[in-house]
Structures are given as C-alpha cells and as structure tokens.
C-alpha positions as CSV (number, residue, x, y, z in Angstrom):
1,X,-12.6,-16.4,-6.5
2,X,-14.8,-13.7,-5.1
3,X,-13.2,-10.4,-4.4
4,X,-15.0,-8.5,-1.6
5,X,-14.3,-4.9,-0.5
6,X,-12.7,-4.6,2.9
7,X,-15.1,-3.0,5.3
8,X,-13.9,-2.9,8.9
9,X,-13.0,-0.5,11.7
10,X,-9.9,-0.3,13.7
11,X,-8.5,1.6,16.7
12,X,-6.2,4.6,16.3
13,X,-3.4,2.6,17.9
14,X,-3.7,-0.3,15.6
15,X,-0.2,-0.9,14.2
16,X,-1.7,-1.7,10.8
17,X,-4.1,1.2,10.6
18,X,-2.4,2.9,7.6
19,X,-2.5,-0.3,5.6
20,X,-6.1,-1.1,6.6
21,X,-7.2,2.3,5.5
22,X,-5.5,1.8,2.1
23,X,-7.1,-1.6,1.6
24,X,-10.5,-0.1,2.5
25,X,-10.1,2.7,0.0
26,X,-8.7,0.7,-2.9
27,X,-11.0,-2.4,-2.5
28,X,-14.1,-0.4,-3.1
29,X,-13.4,-0.5,-6.9
30,X,-14.1,-3.8,-8.7
31,X,-10.9,-4.7,-10.6
32,X,-12.5,-7.4,-12.7
33,X,-13.8,-5.3,-15.6
34,X,-10.3,-3.9,-16.1
35,X,-8.7,-7.3,-15.9
36,X,-11.3,-8.8,-18.3
37,X,-10.6,-6.0,-20.8
38,X,-6.8,-6.6,-20.4
39,X,-7.4,-10.3,-20.9
40,X,-9.3,-9.7,-24.1
41,X,-6.6,-7.4,-25.4
42,X,-3.7,-9.6,-24.5
43,X,-5.1,-13.1,-24.6
44,X,-3.8,-13.7,-21.1
45,X,-6.5,-15.4,-18.9
46,X,-7.8,-13.4,-16.0
47,X,-6.6,-15.8,-13.3
48,X,-3.1,-15.6,-14.8
49,X,-3.3,-11.7,-14.7
50,X,-4.5,-11.9,-11.1
51,X,-1.6,-14.1,-10.1
52,X,0.9,-11.8,-11.9
53,X,-0.5,-8.7,-10.2
54,X,-0.4,-10.4,-6.7
55,X,3.2,-11.6,-7.2
56,X,4.3,-8.3,-8.6
57,X,2.7,-6.4,-5.8
58,X,4.1,-8.7,-3.0
59,X,7.6,-8.5,-4.6
60,X,7.4,-4.7,-4.9
61,X,8.5,-3.9,-1.4
62,X,12.1,-4.6,-2.2
63,X,11.7,-2.9,-5.6
64,X,10.3,0.2,-3.9
65,X,13.2,0.4,-1.5
66,X,15.6,0.3,-4.5
67,X,13.7,2.7,-6.7
68,X,11.9,4.8,-4.1
69,X,9.1,5.7,-6.3
70,X,8.0,9.3,-6.1
71,X,4.7,8.3,-4.4
72,X,6.4,6.5,-1.5
73,X,9.0,9.2,-1.2
74,X,6.3,11.9,-1.2
75,X,4.4,10.0,1.6
76,X,7.5,9.8,3.7
77,X,8.4,13.4,3.1
78,X,4.9,14.5,4.1
79,X,5.2,12.8,7.5
80,X,8.6,14.5,8.1
81,X,7.3,17.9,6.9
82,X,4.3,17.7,9.3
83,X,6.6,16.9,12.2
84,X,8.8,19.8,11.3
85,X,5.9,22.2,10.9
86,X,4.3,21.1,14.2
87,X,7.7,21.2,15.9
88,X,6.7,19.1,18.9
89,X,8.1,15.9,20.3
90,X,4.7,14.3,19.8
91,X,4.7,15.2,16.1
92,X,8.2,13.8,15.7
93,X,7.2,10.6,17.4
94,X,4.1,10.3,15.2
95,X,6.2,10.8,12.1
96,X,8.7,8.3,13.3
97,X,5.9,5.8,13.9
98,X,4.4,6.4,10.4
99,X,7.9,6.0,8.8
100,X,8.5,2.9,10.8
101,X,5.3,1.3,9.6
102,X,6.1,2.2,6.0
103,X,9.6,0.8,6.1
104,X,8.4,-2.4,7.8
105,X,5.8,-2.8,5.1
106,X,8.5,-2.3,2.4
107,X,10.8,-4.7,4.1
108,X,8.2,-7.5,4.3
109,X,8.5,-8.6,0.7
110,X,8.8,-12.2,-0.3
111,X,10.5,-14.4,2.4
C-alpha cells in the first residue's frame, strides 16, 4: 500500500474544511519509518500495526466523547472563547458551526 500525502484545496464553506486541513497537515510526514521501528521492536508486522492504528483511530470517536481528551476539549473551548471575545452573532454562529463539525466527526465512529 502506498501512502500519499493529501494535497488539495477547498472552499471556505466546505463542511469538511477542518478535517481536510488536519489531513493535509498530518499526511506530510511519512509514518512508515516509525512503524518499521515499532515492528522491529515488537515483532508485530507493519501491516498489522497499520490495521491496528486505523481501527483504533476510527473507533476513537466514541472513546473521545467518553474521555474528552484535553486536546479535543481545548479545541472546543478555543472556539467558544473566540466567540465570547468577539461578542458578535457571526462569531457565535462560527463557533457553533465549528463545534457542530467536531461533534459530528466524533459521532461518526464505527457503524
């Protein structure tokens, strides 16, 4: 399997803009050297590690809702803080939209 970085552009009103930006940022780094080292250290084949990571990640939406990791919570709080600081209906709507997208992503999880 070849893992290519995600390079694309999207409009500001794209409902998946936040996620696309994250994918573009994180996919620049090649994960294979780390996985190969982990494979050597643990004896677990790289394809099994990739499968584990993918399943763990896709199942993490529900886990995050339960645990509310500090990172997810900080992101949500930052949207609220910005809306409160700007103190405009537009800023509150933007915060609502950002929170809506985050919650929808967290809710996707395994079906």
